[in-house]
SEKOLVEX-783369 format. One line per field, with one value per atom (N, C-alpha, C, CB): x, y, z; atom name; residue number from 1; residue in three letters. Coordinates in nm, 4 decimals. Glycine has a CB too. Layout:
! residues N
X X	...
Y Y	...
Z Z	...
mifi CA	...
tivex NUM	...
torse ALA	...
//
This chain:
! residues 69
X 1.4451	1.4217	1.2768	1.4573	1.2558	1.1201	1.0704	1.1137	0.9483	0.8921	0.9698	0.7418	1.0000	1.0666	1.0388	1.2200	1.0687	1.0355	1.1116	1.0653	1.2375	1.3175	1.2632	1.4633	1.2507	1.2050	1.0605	1.2176	0.9758	0.8361	0.8261	0.7544	0.9035	0.8993	0.9484	0.9824	1.0587	1.1126	1.0118	1.2477	0.9488	0.8481	0.7276	0.8029	0.6796	0.5640	0.5947	0.5225	0.7100	0.7479	0.7607	0.8802	0.8168	0.8308	0.6971	0.9166	0.6098	0.4804	0.3858	0.4134	0.3946	0.3012	0.3190	0.3209	0.4360	0.4615	0.3798	0.6093	0.3340	0.2638	0.1161	0.3290	0.0631	-0.0738	-0.1771	-0.1045	-0.1539	-0.2495	-0.2466	-0.2201	-0.1316	-0.1175	-0.1598	0.0267	-0.1343	-0.1664	-0.2460	-0.0376	-0.3751	-0.4548	-0.4595	-0.5952	-0.4150	-0.4129	-0.3201	-0.3694	-0.2275	-0.1335	-0.1965	-0.0152	-0.3167	-0.3791	-0.3863	-0.5185	-0.4223	-0.4311	-0.2937	-0.4932	-0.1914	-0.0548	-0.0106	0.0437	-0.0414	-0.0043	-0.0738	-0.0390	-0.2003	-0.2757	-0.2169	-0.4235	-0.1817	-0.1231	0.0129	-0.1089	0.0922	0.2227	0.2056	0.3033	0.1125	0.0846	0.0384	-0.0225	-0.0519	-0.1024	0.0094	-0.2157	0.0971	0.2104	0.2987	0.2934	0.3297	0.4137	0.3472	0.4439	0.2185	0.1455	0.1420	0.0023	0.1221	0.1083	0.2410	0.0478	0.3507	0.4800	0.5583	0.5622	0.5070	0.5743	0.5622	0.5141	0.6737	0.6756	0.6164	0.8195	0.5847	0.5238	0.6143	0.4918	0.7449	0.8374	0.8576	0.9704	0.7865	0.7883	0.8839	0.8205	0.9670	1.0578	1.0097	1.2038	1.0845	1.0501	1.1574	1.0332	1.1227	1.2199	1.3311	1.1495	1.3190	1.4183	1.4941	1.3519	1.6214	1.7110	1.7230	1.6612	1.8289	1.8507	1.7659	1.9998	1.7543	1.6720	1.7094	1.6836	1.8381	1.8795	1.8568	2.0246	1.8286	1.8097	1.6624	1.8945	1.6165	1.4785	1.3763	1.4585	1.4035	1.3088	1.2843	1.3575	1.3896	1.3758	1.2937	1.5125	1.3205	1.2432	1.0987	1.3064	1.0774	0.9415	0.8589	0.9446	0.9162	0.8441	0.8193	0.9215	0.9162	0.8986	0.7853	1.0295	0.7806	0.6768	0.5383	0.7060	0.5279	0.3987	0.3515	0.4077	0.4416	0.4062	0.3621	0.5243	0.4362	0.4032	0.2667	0.5125	0.2398	0.1112	-0.0024	0.1111	0.0172	-0.0894	-0.1155	-0.0541	-0.0163	-0.0379	-0.1178	0.0977	-0.0902	-0.1606	-0.3081	-0.0951	-0.3340	-0.4712	-0.5402	-0.4777
Y -1.2368	-1.1086	-1.0710	-1.1116	-0.9513	-0.9001	-0.8505	-0.7875	-0.8066	-0.7546	-0.6310	-0.7210	-0.6245	-0.5079	-0.5056	-0.5103	-0.3954	-0.3782	-0.4767	-0.2355	-0.5005	-0.5882	-0.7315	-0.5875	-0.7907	-0.9304	-0.9464	-0.9810	-0.8518	-0.8579	-0.8492	-0.7448	-0.7600	-0.7418	-0.8650	-0.6216	-0.9205	-1.0415	-1.1552	-1.0830	-1.1689	-1.2739	-1.2522	-1.2789	-1.1290	-1.0988	-1.1296	-0.9512	-1.0859	-1.1112	-1.2612	-1.0398	-1.3341	-1.4785	-1.5514	-1.5342	-1.5174	-1.5864	-1.5535	-1.5511	-1.4331	-1.3928	-1.4791	-1.2439	-1.5366	-1.6234	-1.7524	-1.6571	-1.7893	-1.9166	-1.9002	-1.9955	-1.7807	-1.7548	-1.8359	-1.6081	-1.8596	-1.9390	-2.0855	-1.9262	-2.1334	-2.2737	-2.2965	-2.3192	-2.1986	-2.2090	-2.0869	-2.2235	-2.0824	-1.9642	-1.9368	-1.9807	-2.0321	-2.0115	-1.8965	-2.1400	-1.8602	-1.7516	-1.6131	-1.7621	-1.6044	-1.4736	-1.3905	-1.4916	-1.4516	-1.3791	-1.3298	-1.4680	-1.4123	-1.3712	-1.2528	-1.4884	-1.2588	-1.1497	-1.0196	-1.1856	-1.0303	-0.9114	-0.8506	-0.9460	-0.9346	-0.8849	-0.8200	-0.9989	-0.8791	-0.8210	-0.6861	-0.9152	-0.6777	-0.5518	-0.4449	-0.5729	-0.4811	-0.3864	-0.3397	-0.4497	-0.4307	-0.3938	-0.2908	-0.5195	-0.3166	-0.2237	-0.0865	-0.2802	-0.0854	0.0424	0.1166	0.0181	0.0440	0.1068	0.1580	0.0086	0.0960	0.1350	0.2295	0.0125	0.2550	0.3479	0.4897	0.3393	0.5599	0.6966	0.7931	0.7387	0.9111	1.0116	1.0468	1.1375	1.0334	1.0652	0.9493	1.1060	0.8378	0.7262	0.6139	0.7760	0.6320	0.5235	0.4604	0.5754	0.3661	0.2974	0.3236	0.1456	0.3110	0.3411	0.2364	0.3537	0.1263	0.0200	0.0136	-0.1164	0.0077	-0.0026	0.1300	-0.1105	0.1411	0.2589	0.2497	0.2745	0.3593	0.3679	0.2628	0.5054	0.2434	0.1517	0.0049	0.1733	-0.0269	-0.1666	-0.1954	-0.2013	-0.1672	-0.1973	-0.1184	-0.1717	0.0088	0.0935	0.0478	0.2345	0.0098	-0.0395	-0.1668	-0.0639	-0.2578	-0.3821	-0.3550	-0.4810	-0.2607	-0.2263	-0.1746	-0.1230	-0.0831	-0.0290	-0.1358	0.0870	-0.2235	-0.3328	-0.4255	-0.4129	-0.4576	-0.5476	-0.4836	-0.5857	-0.3557	-0.2880	-0.2851	-0.1450	-0.2555	-0.2502	-0.3861	-0.1998	-0.4899	-0.6250	-0.6679	-0.7258	-0.6390	-0.6753	-0.5997	-0.6474	-0.4712	-0.3917	-0.4341	-0.2438	-0.4831	-0.5392	-0.6684	-0.5651	-0.7469	-0.8732	-0.8489	-0.9521	-0.7526	-0.7238	-0.6591	-0.6350
Z 2.9107	2.8484	2.8696	2.6984	2.9162	2.9292	2.7944	3.0338	2.7910	2.6664	2.6224	2.6835	2.4946	2.4366	2.2874	2.4646	2.2241	2.0829	1.9944	2.0391	2.0219	1.9368	1.9366	1.9830	2.0541	2.0629	2.0152	2.2071	2.0495	2.0065	1.8545	2.0719	1.7950	1.6498	1.5754	1.6097	1.6208	1.5567	1.5675	1.6211	1.6825	1.7011	1.6104	1.8473	1.6027	1.5186	1.3720	1.5348	1.3241	1.1850	1.1588	1.1513	1.2544	1.2377	1.2360	1.3475	1.3291	1.3388	1.2235	1.4694	1.1708	1.0659	0.9399	1.0317	0.9239	0.8086	0.8135	0.8010	0.9320	0.9496	0.9813	1.0589	0.9693	1.0126	0.9349	0.9990	0.8082	0.7302	0.7707	0.5812	0.8073	0.8474	0.9925	0.8282	1.0772	1.2194	1.2649	1.3033	1.2390	1.2754	1.4258	1.2244	1.5060	1.6510	1.6898	1.7222	1.6011	1.6288	1.6153	1.5362	1.5627	1.5406	1.6680	1.4838	1.7786	1.9049	1.9500	2.0129	1.9312	1.9666	1.8819	1.9489	1.7534	1.6640	1.7043	1.5193	1.7386	1.7791	1.9054	1.8013	2.0020	2.1264	2.1014	2.2279	2.0147	1.9822	1.9152	1.8916	1.8220	1.7525	1.8519	1.6427	1.9403	2.0396	2.1323	2.1213	2.1725	2.2578	2.1866	2.2957	2.0599	1.9848	1.9725	1.8457	1.9485	1.9373	2.0700	1.8880	2.1784	2.3101	2.3652	2.4077	2.3271	2.3826	2.2921	2.4096	2.1726	2.0818	2.1372	1.9381	2.1391	2.1904	2.0876	2.2270	2.1314	2.0444	1.9261	2.1245	1.9436	1.8351	1.7373	1.8926	1.7598	1.6661	1.6990	1.5341	1.8012	1.8391	1.9692	1.8540	2.0199	2.1440	2.2483	2.1205	2.3770	2.4812	2.4924	2.6132	2.4235	2.4311	2.2998	2.4632	2.3048	2.1887	2.1150	2.0926	2.0422	1.9605	1.8344	1.9251	1.7656	1.6461	1.5424	1.5857	1.5200	1.4137	1.4480	1.3823	1.5704	1.6077	1.6349	1.7310	1.7521	1.7891	1.7103	1.9340	1.6876	1.6159	1.4739	1.6145	1.4059	1.2686	1.2624	1.2073	1.3537	1.3586	1.3977	1.4571	1.4872	1.5283	1.4121	1.6389	1.3362	1.2209	1.1155	1.1598	1.0952	0.9986	1.0419	0.9829	1.1706	1.2214	1.2108	1.3674	1.2469	1.2360	1.0912	1.2916	1.0004	0.8579	0.8068	0.7753	0.8437	0.7974	0.8515	0.8410	0.9780	1.0367	0.9693	1.1871	0.9462	0.8848	0.7412	0.8892	0.6714	0.5363	0.5449	0.4648	0.6492	0.6708	0.7016	0.7849	0.7886	0.8278	0.7131	0.9523
mifi N	CA	C	CB	N	CA	C	CB	N	CA	C	CB	N	CA	C	CB	N	CA	C	CB	N	CA	C	CB	N	CA	C	CB	N	CA	C	CB	N	CA	C	CB	N	CA	C	CB	N	CA	C	CB	N	CA	C	CB	N	CA	C	CB	N	CA	C	CB	N	CA	C	CB	N	CA	C	CB	N	CA	C	CB	N	CA	C	CB	N	CA	C	CB	N	CA	C	CB	N	CA	C	CB	N	CA	C	CB	N	CA	C	CB	N	CA	C	CB	N	CA	C	CB	N	CA	C	CB	N	CA	C	CB	N	CA	C	CB	N	CA	C	CB	N	CA	C	CB	N	CA	C	CB	N	CA	C	CB	N	CA	C	CB	N	CA	C	CB	N	CA	C	CB	N	CA	C	CB	N	CA	C	CB	N	CA	C	CB	N	CA	C	CB	N	CA	C	CB	N	CA	C	CB	N	CA	C	CB	N	CA	C	CB	N	CA	C	CB	N	CA	C	CB	N	CA	C	CB	N	CA	C	CB	N	CA	C	CB	N	CA	C	CB	N	CA	C	CB	N	CA	C	CB	N	CA	C	CB	N	CA	C	CB	N	CA	C	CB	N	CA	C	CB	N	CA	C	CB	N	CA	C	CB	N	CA	C	CB	N	CA	C	CB	N	CA	C	CB	N	CA	C	CB	N	CA	C	CB	N	CA	C	CB	N	CA	C	CB	N	CA	C	CB	N	CA	C	CB	N	CA	C	CB	N	CA	C	CB	N	CA	C	CB
tivex 1	1	1	1	2	2	2	2	3	3	3	3	4	4	4	4	5	5	5	5	6	6	6	6	7	7	7	7	8	8	8	8	9	9	9	9	10	10	10	10	11	11	11	11	12	12	12	12	13	13	13	13	14	14	14	14	15	15	15	15	16	16	16	16	17	17	17	17	18	18	18	18	19	19	19	19	20	20	20	20	21	21	21	21	22	22	22	22	23	23	23	23	24	24	24	24	25	25	25	25	26	26	26	26	27	27	27	27	28	28	28	28	29	29	29	29	30	30	30	30	31	31	31	31	32	32	32	32	33	33	33	33	34	34	34	34	35	35	35	35	36	36	36	36	37	37	37	37	38	38	38	38	39	39	39	39	40	40	40	40	41	41	41	41	42	42	42	42	43	43	43	43	44	44	44	44	45	45	45	45	46	46	46	46	47	47	47	47	48	48	48	48	49	49	49	49	50	50	50	50	51	51	51	51	52	52	52	52	53	53	53	53	54	54	54	54	55	55	55	55	56	56	56	56	57	57	57	57	58	58	58	58	59	59	59	59	60	60	60	60	61	61	61	61	62	62	62	62	63	63	63	63	64	64	64	64	65	65	65	65	66	66	66	66	67	67	67	67	68	68	68	68	69	69	69	69
torse VAL	VAL	VAL	VAL	GLY	GLY	GLY	GLY	ALA	ALA	ALA	ALA	ASN	ASN	ASN	ASN	VAL	VAL	VAL	VAL	PHE	PHE	PHE	PHE	CYS	CYS	CYS	CYS	THR	THR	THR	THR	SER	SER	SER	SER	ILE	ILE	ILE	ILE	SER	SER	SER	SER	LEU	LEU	LEU	LEU	ILE	ILE	ILE	ILE	GLY	GLY	GLY	GLY	LEU	LEU	LEU	LEU	ILE	ILE	ILE	ILE	GLN	GLN	GLN	GLN	TYR	TYR	TYR	TYR	ILE	ILE	ILE	ILE	ASP	ASP	ASP	ASP	LYS	LYS	LYS	LYS	TYR	TYR	TYR	TYR	PRO	PRO	PRO	PRO	ILE	ILE	ILE	ILE	TYR	TYR	TYR	TYR	LYS	LYS	LYS	LYS	ASN	ASN	ASN	ASN	CYS	CYS	CYS	CYS	LEU	LEU	LEU	LEU	LYS	LYS	LYS	LYS	LYS	LYS	LYS	LYS	ALA	ALA	ALA	ALA	TYR	TYR	TYR	TYR	GLU	GLU	GLU	GLU	TYR	TYR	TYR	TYR	LEU	LEU	LEU	LEU	CYS	CYS	CYS	CYS	GLN	GLN	GLN	GLN	THR	THR	THR	THR	GLN	GLN	GLN	GLN	LEU	LEU	LEU	LEU	ILE	ILE	ILE	ILE	ASN	ASN	ASN	ASN	GLY	GLY	GLY	GLY	ILE	ILE	ILE	ILE	TRP	TRP	TRP	TRP	PRO	PRO	PRO	PRO	TYR	TYR	TYR	TYR	HIS	HIS	HIS	HIS	GLU	GLU	GLU	GLU	LEU	LEU	LEU	LEU	GLU	GLU	GLU	GLU	ASP	ASP	ASP	ASP	GLY	GLY	GLY	GLY	GLY	GLY	GLY	GLY	GLY	GLY	GLY	GLY	TRP	TRP	TRP	TRP	GLY	GLY	GLY	GLY	LEU	LEU	LEU	LEU	ALA	ALA	ALA	ALA	ALA	ALA	ALA	ALA	LEU	LEU	LEU	LEU	SER	SER	SER	SER	LYS	LYS	LYS	LYS	TYR	TYR	TYR	TYR	GLU	GLU	GLU	GLU	LEU	LEU	LEU	LEU	TYR	TYR	TYR	TYR	GLU	GLU	GLU	GLU
//
């Protein structure tokens, strides 16, 4: 699987749970967040997956990361 909103979002949400225990993940989290921001379309969704699948996970991941930061 290449990079896409669904897989990136699930990974970001999963890794953020361990950031205090494994700070080495901070760079991975930042890259995932940047990827989601860069690939988000002007209308707020992503070109991969339908709104109810990838888009929902993308918004959840962005929100979770921004709460963390």
